[in-house]
C-alpha positions, 0 to 999 in steps of 0.5 A: 903410573897407576890410578889410585883406587876410587872411593867406591872401591875403598867402600867395597874393600872395607865392607868385605873386610868387616864381613870377613872379620865378623864372620871369623869372630863369629866361628871362633865364638861358636867353636869356643862355646862348643868346647865350653859346653864340654866343660873346658873352662879355657874355652869359657873364657875365650867365649866370654872375651869374645861376648859382648852381652854382659849376661852371657859373659857372666853365664861363661864365667860361671860355666868356666868355674864348673869346668876343668883346666888351668883357668878354673880359678879365673873363671870363679874369681871373674863371676864372684866379682868384688862382692863374694857375699852377694855372688855366693848366696844360694845357687852361687855357693858353688862359686866360692866353694870351688875357690876354697877347694882350689886354694886348700889344694894348692896350699894357699890357706890364707887366701882360703881363710880370707874368703871364708872369713868374708863369707862367715861375717856375711852370715854364712854359718857353714863358711864359719864351720869351714874356716873354723874346722882346722883350728878346732882340731888344733884347739882340742888337740891341746895346741893353744894357737888354734884356740887363740885363732878362734878367740880372735874369729869371736872378737872380730864378730863371728857369732857362730864361733863365739857360740862354739867356743861357749859350748866348748868351754861350758862343757869343761866348766861343768866337768870341773875344769875351772879354768874353763869356766871364765873362758866360756863366760868370756865367749858368751859375753862377746857374742852378747855385747855384739848382738847375738841372742843365742850368746845372751841366753847362754850367758844368762844360763851360765849365770844361773849356774853360778847363782845356784853355787852361791854367787850373789852377783850372778843371781842379780845378773842372770835374768837381765840376760835372758831378758835381753835375749828374749827381746831379741827374738829368741824363743827359748829365752822367752820360754825359760823366762815364763817358766821361771815366773810361773814357778815364782808365782806359784811360790807367792812372788807377787813380782813374778805374777805381775811380770806374767800378767804384763807379758800377757797384756802385751801379746806374748805367746804365753798361756793366758787361760792357765795364767788366770787360774794360777793367779786365782790360787796364788790370790788365796794365799798372797792378797797382793796378787788379788790386785792383779786379778782385779786390774785384768777384770777392769780391762776386760770391762773397758775393752771386752773385744780385745781384752785378753786371749782368755775372755772369761777369765775362768768360771771361778774368777769372774762373773757376768753381771746382769748390766753385762759388766765382769765382776771378780769373785774373791777367794772365800778367805779374802774380803779386800783387794790392794791395788 
């Protein structure tokens, strides 16, 4: 009868087995890494399965996504994880682009649309355009099904699609395709309601055109949407409002002059220097505007260090008094000021 091996023998045998296994694993990882470096996606995924460092595992997934082979899509999806919007920002865009390319090549258009929609709703405008491209071909070709899909995307919060729909239908509207006018308005209204400043500006522009044709309701509404767009930071709308108010002020509209003054006081990017000259000229014909000049002069005396962008208000508007205060020089035909 043989004597069973002692504890020391067992320990030595286990250590030898571990070393052998570890060495085999290291050799397998080295071989997989070598093939991965040559662009073989299958090898990159094998290397990822043998690696314990999460950062290195992620790097292998990304290399698999850029490689060739049957497991390229798997590598991309593992690299993307559950949050494609975050994973595919910046340099990571290649991950999602590769997935969409594979889906399209394999005729899995629904999966491609789903991923592009998530990226689009996450703020990636290029994904919106890519998703919509096929539907636009249908829509422009006279297939209402394509137009309906685009309208649904707009309704579900794709601001880029809303803007594109507005441009498309507005062009038809100005070409006297009257059925396109309400479509343009709906697209702009949907985008504006959802918080898109460009859509608000588009709606304001559309209503201004309707106002010019005699629509009283549009005349009352168009400025509100321009103000909304400007308040959300769209510089084009702000400039349009200022140009409109300067024109109105020059036409002796006291309300327009007052809005320009308020914008200047609040630090808007407006030409306050030329505004003072404009107010002075209008004051000669519209005494109510002289009150605005008087208020500006009082404010300058109260806070001379921070009053306005144009500290001297123009030579013809104010004069520095011996006591250091500013006084308003009235036009020769104006004898009093209503404030």
